[in-house]
mmCIF file as gemmi writes it, N, C-alpha and C atoms, coordinates in Angstrom:
data_model
loop_
_atom_site.group_PDB
_atom_site.id
_atom_site.type_symbol
_atom_site.label_atom_id
_atom_site.label_alt_id
_atom_site.label_comp_id
_atom_site.label_asym_id
_atom_site.label_entity_id
_atom_site.label_seq_id
_atom_site.pdbx_PDB_ins_code
_atom_site.Cartn_x
_atom_site.Cartn_y
_atom_site.Cartn_z
_atom_site.occupancy
_atom_site.B_iso_or_equiv
_atom_site.pdbx_formal_charge
_atom_site.auth_seq_id
_atom_site.auth_asym_id
_atom_site.pdbx_PDB_model_num
ATOM 1 N N . MET Axp A 1 ? 0.774 -1.121 0.331 1 0 ? 1 A 1
ATOM 2 C CA . MET Axp A 1 ? 0.213 0.286 0.241 1 0 ? 1 A 1
ATOM 3 C C . MET Axp A 1 ? 0.842 1.024 -0.191 1 0 ? 1 A 1
ATOM 4 N N . ASP Axp A 2 ? 0.571 1.916 -0.693 1 0 ? 2 A 1
ATOM 5 C CA . ASP Axp A 2 ? 1.22 3.199 -0.719 1 0 ? 2 A 1
ATOM 6 C C . ASP Axp A 2 ? 0.626 4.406 -0.194 1 0 ? 2 A 1
ATOM 7 N N . ASP Axp A 3 ? 1.656 5.695 -0.095 1 0 ? 3 A 1
ATOM 8 C CA . ASP Axp A 3 ? 1.128 6.495 0.571 1 0 ? 3 A 1
ATOM 9 C C . ASP Axp A 3 ? 0.061 7.108 0.181 1 0 ? 3 A 1
ATOM 10 N N . ARG Axp A 4 ? -0.066 7.351 -0.946 1 0 ? 4 A 1
ATOM 11 C CA . ARG Axp A 4 ? -1.394 8.12 -1.373 1 0 ? 4 A 1
ATOM 12 C C . ARG Axp A 4 ? -2.803 7.345 -1.173 1 0 ? 4 A 1
ATOM 13 N N . CYS Axp A 5 ? -2.531 5.985 -0.851 1 0 ? 5 A 1
ATOM 14 C CA . CYS Axp A 5 ? -3.336 4.827 -0.951 1 0 ? 5 A 1
ATOM 15 C C . CYS Axp A 5 ? -4.023 5.252 0.722 1 0 ? 5 A 1
ATOM 16 N N . ILE Axp A 6 ? -2.615 5.365 1.394 1 0 ? 6 A 1
ATOM 17 C CA . ILE Axp A 6 ? -3.335 5.286 2.602 1 0 ? 6 A 1
ATOM 18 C C . ILE Axp A 6 ? -3.834 6.643 3.295 1 0 ? 6 A 1
ATOM 19 N N . MET Axp A 7 ? -3.24 7.707 3.138 1 0 ? 7 A 1
ATOM 20 C CA . MET Axp A 7 ? -4.59 8.972 2.819 1 0 ? 7 A 1
ATOM 21 C C . MET Axp A 7 ? -5.67 8.999 2.087 1 0 ? 7 A 1
ATOM 22 N N . GLU Axp A 8 ? -5.5 8.103 1.393 1 0 ? 8 A 1
ATOM 23 C CA . GLU Axp A 8 ? -7.241 8.12 0.591 1 0 ? 8 A 1
ATOM 24 C C . GLU Axp A 8 ? -7.803 7.485 2.054 1 0 ? 8 A 1
ATOM 25 N N . ASN Axp A 9 ? -7.308 6.287 2.185 1 0 ? 9 A 1
ATOM 26 C CA . ASN Axp A 9 ? -8.243 5.312 3.286 1 0 ? 9 A 1
ATOM 27 C C . ASN Axp A 9 ? -8.451 6.401 5.119 1 0 ? 9 A 1
ATOM 28 N N . LEU Axp A 10 ? -7.377 7.13 5.189 1 0 ? 10 A 1
ATOM 29 C CA . LEU Axp A 10 ? -7.585 8.111 6.076 1 0 ? 10 A 1
ATOM 30 C C . LEU Axp A 10 ? -9.054 8.932 5.976 1 0 ? 10 A 1
ATOM 31 N N . LEU Axp A 11 ? -8.786 10.029 4.834 1 0 ? 11 A 1
ATOM 32 C CA . LEU Axp A 11 ? -9.394 10.628 4.577 1 0 ? 11 A 1
ATOM 33 C C . LEU Axp A 11 ? -10.913 10.34 4.551 1 0 ? 11 A 1
ATOM 34 N N . LEU Axp A 12 ? -11.224 9.06 4.135 1 0 ? 12 A 1
ATOM 35 C CA . LEU Axp A 12 ? -12.289 7.764 3.784 1 0 ? 12 A 1
ATOM 36 C C . LEU Axp A 12 ? -13.293 7.636 5.279 1 0 ? 12 A 1
ATOM 37 N N . THR Axp A 13 ? -12.474 7.457 6.38 1 0 ? 13 A 1
ATOM 38 C CA . THR Axp A 13 ? -12.535 7.292 7.516 1 0 ? 13 A 1
ATOM 39 C C . THR Axp A 13 ? -12.759 7.993 8.482 1 0 ? 13 A 1
ATOM 40 N N . THR Axp A 14 ? -11.925 9.181 7.953 1 0 ? 14 A 1
ATOM 41 C CA . THR Axp A 14 ? -12.224 10.658 9.173 1 0 ? 14 A 1
ATOM 42 C C . THR Axp A 14 ? -13.206 11.111 8.705 1 0 ? 14 A 1
ATOM 43 N N . LYS Axp A 15 ? -13.765 11.344 7.242 1 0 ? 15 A 1
ATOM 44 C CA . LYS Axp A 15 ? -15.184 11.754 6.932 1 0 ? 15 A 1
ATOM 45 C C . LYS Axp A 15 ? -16.638 10.859 7.274 1 0 ? 15 A 1
ATOM 46 N N . GLY Axp A 16 ? -16.146 9.258 7.678 1 0 ? 16 A 1
ATOM 47 C CA . GLY Axp A 16 ? -17.464 8.853 8.361 1 0 ? 16 A 1
ATOM 48 C C . GLY Axp A 16 ? -17.372 9.279 9.405 1 0 ? 16 A 1
ATOM 49 N N . VAL Axp A 17 ? -16.185 9.501 10.462 1 0 ? 17 A 1
ATOM 50 C CA . VAL Axp A 17 ? -16.172 9.726 11.566 1 0 ? 17 A 1
ATOM 51 C C . VAL Axp A 17 ? -17.083 10.867 12.037 1 0 ? 17 A 1
ATOM 52 N N . CYS Axp A 18 ? -17.109 12.321 10.938 1 0 ? 18 A 1
ATOM 53 C CA . CYS Axp A 18 ? -17.457 13.425 11.036 1 0 ? 18 A 1
ATOM 54 C C . CYS Axp A 18 ? -19.183 12.953 10.763 1 0 ? 18 A 1
ATOM 55 N N . ASP Axp A 19 ? -18.993 11.943 9.874 1 0 ? 19 A 1
ATOM 56 C CA . ASP Axp A 19 ? -20.878 11.857 9.722 1 0 ? 19 A 1
ATOM 57 C C . ASP Axp A 19 ? -21.996 11.613 10.562 1 0 ? 19 A 1
ATOM 58 N N . LEU Axp A 20 ? -20.621 10.371 11.616 1 0 ? 20 A 1
ATOM 59 C CA . LEU Axp A 20 ? -21.275 10.101 12.76 1 0 ? 20 A 1
ATOM 60 C C . LEU Axp A 20 ? -21.226 10.866 14.019 1 0 ? 20 A 1
ATOM 61 N N . TYR Axp A 21 ? -20.484 11.748 13.818 1 0 ? 21 A 1
ATOM 62 C CA . TYR Axp A 21 ? -20.493 12.947 15.308 1 0 ? 21 A 1
ATOM 63 C C . TYR Axp A 21 ? -21.518 13.689 14.851 1 0 ? 21 A 1
ATOM 64 N N . LEU Axp A 22 ? -21.804 14.247 13.64 1 0 ? 22 A 1
ATOM 65 C CA . LEU Axp A 22 ? -22.622 15.095 13.421 1 0 ? 22 A 1
ATOM 66 C C . LEU Axp A 22 ? -23.789 14.468 13.27 1 0 ? 22 A 1
ATOM 67 N N . HIS Axp A 23 ? -24.436 13.115 13.07 1 0 ? 23 A 1
ATOM 68 C CA . HIS Axp A 23 ? -25.579 12.4 13.519 1 0 ? 23 A 1
ATOM 69 C C . HIS Axp A 23 ? -25.553 12.584 15.229 1 0 ? 23 A 1
ATOM 70 N N . GLY Axp A 24 ? -24.791 12.225 15.617 1 0 ? 24 A 1
ATOM 71 C CA . GLY Axp A 24 ? -24.581 12.428 17.295 1 0 ? 24 A 1
ATOM 72 C C . GLY Axp A 24 ? -25.115 13.851 17.292 1 0 ? 24 A 1
ATOM 73 N N . THR Axp A 25 ? -24.269 14.491 17.027 1 0 ? 25 A 1
ATOM 74 C CA . THR Axp A 25 ? -24.864 16.089 17.654 1 0 ? 25 A 1
ATOM 75 C C . THR Axp A 25 ? -26.394 16.372 17.528 1 0 ? 25 A 1
ATOM 76 N N . ILE Axp A 26 ? -26.546 16.147 16.675 1 0 ? 26 A 1
ATOM 77 C CA . ILE Axp A 26 ? -27.864 16.494 16.079 1 0 ? 26 A 1
ATOM 78 C C . ILE Axp A 26 ? -29.065 15.441 16.923 1 0 ? 26 A 1
ATOM 79 N N . GLU Axp A 27 ? -28.842 14.186 17.098 1 0 ? 27 A 1
ATOM 80 C CA . GLU Axp A 27 ? -29.675 13.482 18.239 1 0 ? 27 A 1
ATOM 81 C C . GLU Axp A 27 ? -29.729 13.42 19.473 1 0 ? 27 A 1
ATOM 82 N N . SER Axp A 28 ? -28.554 14.143 20.094 1 0 ? 28 A 1
ATOM 83 C CA . SER Axp A 28 ? -28.503 14.127 21.767 1 0 ? 28 A 1
ATOM 84 C C . SER Axp A 28 ? -29.419 14.607 22.199 1 0 ? 28 A 1
ATOM 85 N N . SER Axp A 29 ? -29.54 14.022 23.385 1 0 ? 29 A 1
ATOM 86 C CA . SER Axp A 29 ? -30.667 14.415 24.407 1 0 ? 29 A 1
ATOM 87 C C . SER Axp A 29 ? -30.21 15.593 25.079 1 0 ? 29 A 1
ATOM 88 N N . THR Axp A 30 ? -29.121 15.686 25.824 1 0 ? 30 A 1
ATOM 89 C CA . THR Axp A 30 ? -28.752 16.248 26.844 1 0 ? 30 A 1
ATOM 90 C C . THR Axp A 30 ? -27.728 17.291 26.28 1 0 ? 30 A 1
ATOM 91 N N . GLN Axp A 31 ? -27.47 18.651 27.098 1 0 ? 31 A 1
ATOM 92 C CA . GLN Axp A 31 ? -26.869 19.455 26.335 1 0 ? 31 A 1
ATOM 93 C C . GLN Axp A 31 ? -25.235 18.944 26.555 1 0 ? 31 A 1
ATOM 94 N N . ASN Axp A 32 ? -24.959 17.783 27.498 1 0 ? 32 A 1
ATOM 95 C CA . ASN Axp A 32 ? -23.844 17.279 28.285 1 0 ? 32 A 1
ATOM 96 C C . ASN Axp A 32 ? -23.471 16.679 26.432 1 0 ? 32 A 1
ATOM 97 N N . VAL Axp A 33 ? -24.118 15.842 26.332 1 0 ? 33 A 1
ATOM 98 C CA . VAL Axp A 33 ? -24.531 14.71 25.197 1 0 ? 33 A 1
ATOM 99 C C . VAL Axp A 33 ? -23.796 15.565 23.939 1 0 ? 33 A 1
ATOM 100 N N . HIS Axp A 34 ? -24.312 16.587 23.866 1 0 ? 34 A 1
ATOM 101 C CA . HIS Axp A 34 ? -24.415 17.539 22.545 1 0 ? 34 A 1
ATOM 102 C C . HIS Axp A 34 ? -23.09 18.046 22.414 1 0 ? 34 A 1
ATOM 103 N N . GLN Axp A 35 ? -22.789 18.693 23.626 1 0 ? 35 A 1
ATOM 104 C CA . GLN Axp A 35 ? -21.617 19.387 23.506 1 0 ? 35 A 1
ATOM 105 C C . GLN Axp A 35 ? -20.43 18.59 23.225 1 0 ? 35 A 1
ATOM 106 N N . ALA Axp A 36 ? -20.55 16.861 23.615 1 0 ? 36 A 1
ATOM 107 C CA . ALA Axp A 36 ? -18.915 16.327 23.703 1 0 ? 36 A 1
ATOM 108 C C . ALA Axp A 36 ? -19.381 15.755 22.566 1 0 ? 36 A 1
ATOM 109 N N . PHE Axp A 37 ? -20.171 15.623 21.62 1 0 ? 37 A 1
ATOM 110 C CA . PHE Axp A 37 ? -20.498 15.027 19.983 1 0 ? 37 A 1
ATOM 111 C C . PHE Axp A 37 ? -20.068 16.736 19.076 1 0 ? 37 A 1
ATOM 112 N N . ASP Axp A 38 ? -20.45 17.919 19.291 1 0 ? 38 A 1
ATOM 113 C CA . ASP Axp A 38 ? -20.073 18.869 18.771 1 0 ? 38 A 1
ATOM 114 C C . ASP Axp A 38 ? -18.331 18.865 18.894 1 0 ? 38 A 1
ATOM 115 N N . SER Axp A 39 ? -17.872 18.929 19.59 1 0 ? 39 A 1
ATOM 116 C CA . SER Axp A 39 ? -16.464 18.967 20.084 1 0 ? 39 A 1
ATOM 117 C C . SER Axp A 39 ? -15.582 18.173 19.233 1 0 ? 39 A 1
ATOM 118 N N . ALA Axp A 40 ? -16.197 17.033 19.171 1 0 ? 40 A 1
ATOM 119 C CA . ALA Axp A 40 ? -15.491 15.789 18.667 1 0 ? 40 A 1
ATOM 120 C C . ALA Axp A 40 ? -15.978 16.022 16.913 1 0 ? 40 A 1
ATOM 121 N N . LEU Axp A 41 ? -17.031 16.574 16.718 1 0 ? 41 A 1
ATOM 122 C CA . LEU Axp A 41 ? -16.98 16.755 15.417 1 0 ? 41 A 1
ATOM 123 C C . LEU Axp A 41 ? -15.986 17.755 14.64 1 0 ? 41 A 1
ATOM 124 N N . GLU Axp A 42 ? -15.761 18.92 15.669 1 0 ? 42 A 1
ATOM 125 C CA . GLU Axp A 42 ? -15.361 19.943 15.044 1 0 ? 42 A 1
ATOM 126 C C . GLU Axp A 42 ? -13.681 19.636 15.114 1 0 ? 42 A 1
ATOM 127 N N . GLU Axp A 43 ? -12.897 18.874 16.226 1 0 ? 43 A 1
ATOM 128 C CA . GLU Axp A 43 ? -11.919 18.223 16.138 1 0 ? 43 A 1
ATOM 129 C C . GLU Axp A 43 ? -11.713 16.959 14.639 1 0 ? 43 A 1
ATOM 130 N N . SER Axp A 44 ? -12.505 16.741 14.604 1 0 ? 44 A 1
ATOM 131 C CA . SER Axp A 44 ? -12.925 15.444 13.606 1 0 ? 44 A 1
ATOM 132 C C . SER Axp A 44 ? -12.604 16.197 12.199 1 0 ? 44 A 1
ATOM 133 N N . LEU Axp A 45 ? -13.303 17.25 11.952 1 0 ? 45 A 1
ATOM 134 C CA . LEU Axp A 45 ? -13.47 18.286 10.731 1 0 ? 45 A 1
ATOM 135 C C . LEU Axp A 45 ? -11.657 18.774 10.709 1 0 ? 45 A 1
ATOM 136 N N . CYS Axp A 46 ? -11.429 19.3 11.705 1 0 ? 46 A 1
ATOM 137 C CA . CYS Axp A 46 ? -9.841 19.432 11.49 1 0 ? 46 A 1
ATOM 138 C C . CYS Axp A 46 ? -9.183 18.388 11.038 1 0 ? 46 A 1
ATOM 139 N N . ILE Axp A 47 ? -9.164 17.857 11.457 1 0 ? 47 A 1
ATOM 140 C CA . ILE Axp A 47 ? -8.465 16.475 10.799 1 0 ? 47 A 1
ATOM 141 C C . ILE Axp A 47 ? -8.353 16.718 9.545 1 0 ? 47 A 1
ATOM 142 N N . GLN Axp A 48 ? -9.781 16.666 8.916 1 0 ? 48 A 1
ATOM 143 C CA . GLN Axp A 48 ? -10.238 16.302 7.726 1 0 ? 48 A 1
ATOM 144 C C . GLN Axp A 48 ? -9.805 17.06 6.912 1 0 ? 48 A 1
ATOM 145 N N . ASP Axp A 49 ? -9.801 18.456 7.45 1 0 ? 49 A 1
ATOM 146 C CA . ASP Axp A 49 ? -9.091 19.584 6.467 1 0 ? 49 A 1
ATOM 147 C C . ASP Axp A 49 ? -7.47 19.784 6.072 1 0 ? 49 A 1
ATOM 148 N N . ASN Axp A 50 ? -7.128 19.091 7.131 1 0 ? 50 A 1
ATOM 149 C CA . ASN Axp A 50 ? -5.507 18.876 7.314 1 0 ? 50 A 1
ATOM 150 C C . ASN Axp A 50 ? -5.154 17.504 6.507 1 0 ? 50 A 1
ATOM 151 N N . ILE Axp A 51 ? -5.781 16.696 6.379 1 0 ? 51 A 1
ATOM 152 C CA . ILE Axp A 51 ? -5.422 15.643 5.447 1 0 ? 51 A 1
ATOM 153 C C . ILE Axp A 51 ? -5.888 15.776 4.199 1 0 ? 51 A 1
ATOM 154 N N . TYR Axp A 52 ? -6.926 16.797 4.018 1 0 ? 52 A 1
ATOM 155 C CA . TYR Axp A 52 ? -7.228 17.221 2.64 1 0 ? 52 A 1
ATOM 156 C C . TYR Axp A 52 ? -6.111 18.014 1.863 1 0 ? 52 A 1
ATOM 157 N N . LYS Axp A 53 ? -5.728 19.202 2.802 1 0 ? 53 A 1
ATOM 158 C CA . LYS Axp A 53 ? -4.838 20.168 1.957 1 0 ? 53 A 1
ATOM 159 C C . LYS Axp A 53 ? -3.043 19.418 1.701 1 0 ? 53 A 1
ATOM 160 N N . LYS Axp A 54 ? -2.722 17.967 2.971 1 0 ? 54 A 1
ATOM 161 C CA . LYS Axp A 54 ? -2.008 17.479 2.407 1 0 ? 54 A 1
ATOM 162 C C . LYS Axp A 54 ? -2.122 16.693 1.08 1 0 ? 54 A 1
ATOM 163 N N . MET Axp A 55 ? -2.938 15.854 1.016 1 0 ? 55 A 1
ATOM 164 C CA . MET Axp A 55 ? -3.189 15.287 -0.679 1 0 ? 55 A 1
ATOM 165 C C . MET Axp A 55 ? -3.649 16.264 -1.957 1 0 ? 55 A 1
ATOM 166 N N . SER Axp A 56 ? -4.17 17.535 -1.481 1 0 ? 56 A 1
ATOM 167 C CA . SER Axp A 56 ? -4.107 18.512 -2.344 1 0 ? 56 A 1
ATOM 168 C C . SER Axp A 56 ? -2.812 19.045 -2.971 1 0 ? 56 A 1
ATOM 169 N N . ALA Axp A 57 ? -2.015 19.426 -1.578 1 0 ? 57 A 1
ATOM 170 C CA . ALA Axp A 57 ? -0.476 19.528 -2.252 1 0 ? 57 A 1
ATOM 171 C C . ALA Axp A 57 ? 0.399 18.663 -2.976 1 0 ? 57 A 1
ATOM 172 N N . LYS Axp A 58 ? -0.002 17.492 -2.919 1 0 ? 58 A 1
ATOM 173 C CA . LYS Axp A 58 ? 0.736 16.185 -3.415 1 0 ? 58 A 1
ATOM 174 C C . LYS Axp A 58 ? -0.064 16.255 -4.541 1 0 ? 58 A 1
ATOM 175 N N . GLY Axp A 59 ? -1.057 16.776 -5.173 1 0 ? 59 A 1
ATOM 176 C CA . GLY Axp A 59 ? -1.823 16.636 -6.473 1 0 ? 59 A 1
ATOM 177 C C . GLY Axp A 59 ? -2.452 15.476 -6.235 1 0 ? 59 A 1
ATOM 178 N N . TRP Axp A 60 ? -2.92 14.974 -5.118 1 0 ? 60 A 1
ATOM 179 C CA . TRP Axp A 60 ? -3.536 13.499 -4.862 1 0 ? 60 A 1
ATOM 180 C C . TRP Axp A 60 ? -5.333 13.927 -4.944 1 0 ? 60 A 1
ATOM 181 N N . TYR Axp A 61 ? -5.473 14.941 -4.735 1 0 ? 61 A 1
ATOM 182 C CA . TYR Axp A 61 ? -7.097 15.336 -4.558 1 0 ? 61 A 1
ATOM 183 C C . TYR Axp A 61 ? -7.254 16.605 -5.288 1 0 ? 61 A 1
ATOM 184 N N . SER Axp A 62 ? -8.059 16.421 -6.58 1 0 ? 62 A 1
ATOM 185 C CA . SER Axp A 62 ? -8.114 17.526 -7.448 1 0 ? 62 A 1
ATOM 186 C C . SER Axp A 62 ? -9.399 18.047 -7.584 1 0 ? 62 A 1
ATOM 187 N N . SER Axp A 63 ? -9.619 19.441 -7.731 1 0 ? 63 A 1
ATOM 188 C CA . SER Axp A 63 ? -11.159 19.576 -7.989 1 0 ? 63 A 1
ATOM 189 C C . SER Axp A 63 ? -10.853 20.862 -8.789 1 0 ? 63 A 1
ATOM 190 N N . GLU Axp A 64 ? -12.246 20.5 -9.443 1 0 ? 64 A 1
ATOM 191 C CA . GLU Axp A 64 ? -12.324 21.49 -10.419 1 0 ? 64 A 1
ATOM 192 C C . GLU Axp A 64 ? -13.029 22.432 -9.897 1 0 ? 64 A 1
ATOM 193 N N . THR Axp A 65 ? -13.133 23.651 -10.706 1 0 ? 65 A 1
ATOM 194 C CA . THR Axp A 65 ? -13.657 24.825 -10.637 1 0 ? 65 A 1
ATOM 195 C C . THR Axp A 65 ? -14.508 25.215 -10.855 1 0 ? 65 A 1
ATOM 196 N N . ALA Axp A 66 ? -16 25.449 -10.259 1 0 ? 66 A 1
ATOM 197 C CA . ALA Axp A 66 ? -17.061 25.196 -11.476 1 0 ? 66 A 1
ATOM 198 C C . ALA Axp A 66 ? -17.439 26.511 -12.122 1 0 ? 66 A 1
ATOM 199 N N . GLN Axp A 67 ? -17.884 26.285 -13.071 1 0 ? 67 A 1
ATOM 200 C CA . GLN Axp A 67 ? -18.134 27.386 -14.431 1 0 ? 67 A 1
ATOM 201 C C . GLN Axp A 67 ? -18.908 27.913 -14.52 1 0 ? 67 A 1
ATOM 202 N N . PRO Axp A 68 ? -18.99 29.274 -14.215 1 0 ? 68 A 1
ATOM 203 C CA . PRO Axp A 68 ? -19.943 30.36 -14.044 1 0 ? 68 A 1
ATOM 204 C C . PRO Axp A 68 ? -21.342 30.067 -14.417 1 0 ? 68 A 1
ATOM 205 N N . GLU Axp A 69 ? -21.124 29.29 -15.753 1 0 ? 69 A 1
ATOM 206 C CA . GLU Axp A 69 ? -22.431 29.359 -16.192 1 0 ? 69 A 1
ATOM 207 C C . GLU Axp A 69 ? -23.253 28.488 -15.553 1 0 ? 69 A 1
ATOM 208 N N . LYS Axp A 70 ? -22.834 27.178 -14.939 1 0 ? 70 A 1
ATOM 209 C CA . LYS Axp A 70 ? -23.437 25.841 -14.673 1 0 ? 70 A 1
ATOM 210 C C . LYS Axp A 70 ? -23.8 26.366 -13.373 1 0 ? 70 A 1
ATOM 211 N N . VAL Axp A 71 ? -22.979 27.194 -12.562 1 0 ? 71 A 1
ATOM 212 C CA . VAL Axp A 71 ? -23.605 28.019 -11.465 1 0 ? 71 A 1
ATOM 213 C C . VAL Axp A 71 ? -24.763 28.835 -11.087 1 0 ? 71 A 1
ATOM 214 N N . GLN Axp A 72 ? -24.862 29.352 -12.082 1 0 ? 72 A 1
ATOM 215 C CA . GLN Axp A 72 ? -26.193 30.23 -12.84 1 0 ? 72 A 1
ATOM 216 C C . GLN Axp A 72 ? -27.345 29.527 -12.795 1 0 ? 72 A 1
ATOM 217 N N . LYS Axp A 73 ? -26.833 28.151 -13.78 1 0 ? 73 A 1
ATOM 218 C CA . LYS Axp A 73 ? -28.058 27.47 -14.253 1 0 ? 73 A 1
ATOM 219 C C . LYS Axp A 73 ? -28.754 26.575 -12.528 1 0 ? 73 A 1
ATOM 220 N N . VAL Axp A 74 ? -27.638 26.155 -11.876 1 0 ? 74 A 1
ATOM 221 C CA . VAL Axp A 74 ? -28.592 25.698 -11.045 1 0 ? 74 A 1
ATOM 222 C C . VAL Axp A 74 ? -28.866 26.925 -9.682 1 0 ? 74 A 1
ATOM 223 N N . LYS Axp A 75 ? -28.122 28.282 -9.778 1 0 ? 75 A 1
ATOM 224 C CA . LYS Axp A 75 ? -29.191 29.168 -8.835 1 0 ? 75 A 1
ATOM 225 C C . LYS Axp A 75 ? -30.474 28.861 -9.345 1 0 ? 75 A 1
ATOM 226 N N . ASN Axp A 76 ? -30.838 29.439 -10.894 1 0 ? 76 A 1
ATOM 227 C CA . ASN Axp A 76 ? -31.714 29.491 -11.259 1 0 ? 76 A 1
ATOM 228 C C . ASN Axp A 76 ? -32.893 28.042 -11.186 1 0 ? 76 A 1
ATOM 229 N N . GLN Axp A 77 ? -32.066 27.045 -11.505 1 0 ? 77 A 1
ATOM 230 C CA . GLN Axp A 77 ? -32.979 25.642 -10.845 1 0 ? 77 A 1
ATOM 231 C C . GLN Axp A 77 ? -33.778 25.97 -9.597 1 0 ? 77 A 1
ATOM 232 N N . PHE Axp A 78 ? -33.11 26.601 -8.376 1 0 ? 78 A 1
ATOM 233 C CA . PHE Axp A 78 ? -33.387 26.296 -7.162 1 0 ? 78 A 1
ATOM 234 C C . PHE Axp A 78 ? -33.843 27.714 -6.685 1 0 ? 78 A 1
ATOM 235 N N . ALA Axp A 79 ? -34.354 28.933 -7.499 1 0 ? 79 A 1
ATOM 236 C CA . ALA Axp A 79 ? -34.761 29.915 -7.407 1 0 ? 79 A 1
ATOM 237 C C . ALA Axp A 79 ? -36.553 29.878 -6.626 1 0 ? 79 A 1
ATOM 238 N N . GLY Axp A 80 ? -37.128 29.268 -7.225 1 0 ? 80 A 1
ATOM 239 C CA . GLY Axp A 80 ? -38.407 29.036 -7.341 1 0 ? 80 A 1
ATOM 240 C C . GLY Axp A 80 ? -38.84 28.524 -6.368 1 0 ? 80 A 1
ATOM 241 N N . MET Axp A 81 ? -37.972 27.68 -5.111 1 0 ? 81 A 1
ATOM 242 C CA . MET Axp A 81 ? -38.579 26.701 -4.291 1 0 ? 81 A 1
ATOM 243 C C . MET Axp A 81 ? -38.496 27.956 -2.95 1 0 ? 81 A 1
ATOM 244 N N . GLN Axp A 82 ? -38.112 29.068 -2.986 1 0 ? 82 A 1
ATOM 245 C CA . GLN Axp A 82 ? -37.466 29.739 -1.735 1 0 ? 82 A 1
ATOM 246 C C . GLN Axp A 82 ? -39.265 29.971 -1.4 1 0 ? 82 A 1
């Protein structure tokens, strides 16, 4: 397993953890539980961001810039839903 594969696995795992913590935060029944999940979510999001930045710097995670025409098309599509 090479470094890129390891980083991809770390990123996917961290995203999954963030999803679990988000749902825990939303569904928590007490303020203490909510705060515990919220803190864990915030920390996990920072970890996810650091992994992404390292992968992006190495060219292992590329993203496209959205074309303005496509952005406007989506905006128009959802404008009537408000």
